[in-house]
N, C-alpha and C positions, 0 to 999 in steps of 0.2 A: 426371497420374498423381499426383502429390506431394499436389496438392488434395484429390482423392479420398482419401488416407491422412489427410490433416488433417481433412478434413469427417467421415470415421468415427469418429476421434478425439474430434471436438468433439461430434458425436451420442451417442457414449457418455457422455459425460460430461454433457451436457445432456436425456437423455432424459426425465427427470423435467418437464420444461418442455412438451414437445410440446402438453399440454393445457392449457396456461395462456394468459393474455393474449398477444397480438403483441408487446406493447411489451414486457413483463416475458421473453420469449423474446430479443426483439432484445437488452434489457439484460444478460440473464444470459449470452450469448454475447460481447458486449463485454468484459464482466467475466472469464470465462474467457479471452479472448486474452490480455487483459491480464496477469492471475496468470501464463498459460504463458510469455508473452514475459520478464516478471520471474524466473520460477524457471528458465529456460532460457538467458537472456542476462546477466542482471545478477548472480545468486545466484553463478555459476561464477565470474564474474571477480572478484567481492568476496573469494571465497573464496581462490580462485588468491593475491590481492595479499595476503590477510591471512597467510598461509605464506610468500610470497616477501619480504615486506619486514618480517617479525616481529613482527606485533601484538603488543601484550600478551594475555596470556590473557583476560582481562577483555573485551574486545573481541571475542575469538573466539568468546565464549559466548554474548554479546549478538548475534551473526552469525548462530549455530545457533539462538538462540531465534525469532529474526525468522524465519528460515527455516522453522521447526516452526511458526509462526504464519499463513506463507504457504500450507504444506501443508495445513494445519487450515482455512484459507479454502477451499480447493479439494475440500477433502471437504465442507464444509456446503454449498457450492454443487453438488456432485454430488448431495446428497441431495433437495434441490429446494428448499432454504430460502433464496431469495434475499435476501431483506431482510436476515437474519443474515450472509450471507456478503459482503453489499455493505456492512453496517456495520463488519464486523470487519475486512476490506481498508482502510476509509478508515480506521480507527482505526490499523491496521498502520502504512499510509503517513504518518499524522502523527506516531506514535509514531517512527517510523524517522527521520525528518526532525530532529523536536524532540531525539532522542537524539544527531543527529551536532553541532546545534547548541550543544549544553549539555556537550558532551564537552570537554575541554580547554579550559572555559573563560579559563583563565588564560594560554595560548597566544596569541599574537600572530597568529593567522591571521584577522582580524576580518573582512574582506573576503569570503574564503572563506564564512564562515558567513554573513554579510549577503546574498552573493549566492545562497545556499540559500534564503533567505526568497522569491525567485521562485517556488521549488517550492512553497511554501505556498500560493502565489496559485492555483498551479496545481491544487493537491489541492483547493483550497475550490472551485475553478469544476467539479470532477469531481463535487460533492455533488450537484446535481440529477438526476445519471443515478443515482445510486443510493437517493435518496428516492424513495419510492412513497407512502406514505401520512406521516401526523403531518409535514407541512410544518416545523413549529416546530424541528425538530429540526435544520434548515437553521441556524438562528438559534443552537442551543445549540453547535453544531461551531463557526461563526465566533465567539462568545462565548470560549470556552475558548482559541482559538488566540491572540485579542487578548490575552488576558491574559497566558499564556505569552510572546507579544511583549512586553508592558510589562515583563515580569519579564526577559526577555532584555536588553533595553535598559537597564533601570536597573542590571544588572549590569555591564556593559559600559561605560557612562559613567558 
């Protein structure tokens, strides 16, 4: 019964993809479930932690901004523009990761931030799922992230 409800929700959000290519349909479904997982699991955890541990106001505003972008991505996916939603989601993931890495650069938790670079590799491996046309954008994403990595490493050491 629960799967029927979840499939009905997915069908509602992905109704604009029924007449599209089967590959786009599957990619849209995967992206939809990833966005829903983040929105229903990760966002409430971080929101609760932000209030419980008294994060500064600028981090709470940043968290709110990133949540808004996540909902905007879901809205764009609902309208049937998979490419725009997928690229916005990828940019949102990379922006969140680099924001975390560059936040509190003077703090002594370098190991935490360096371990977050493993997430960067994971997100960059997610790119082929997103890119449908214009394969040169893959090189662009890698280049931008490598420049940010060099900037980070130069500031740390």
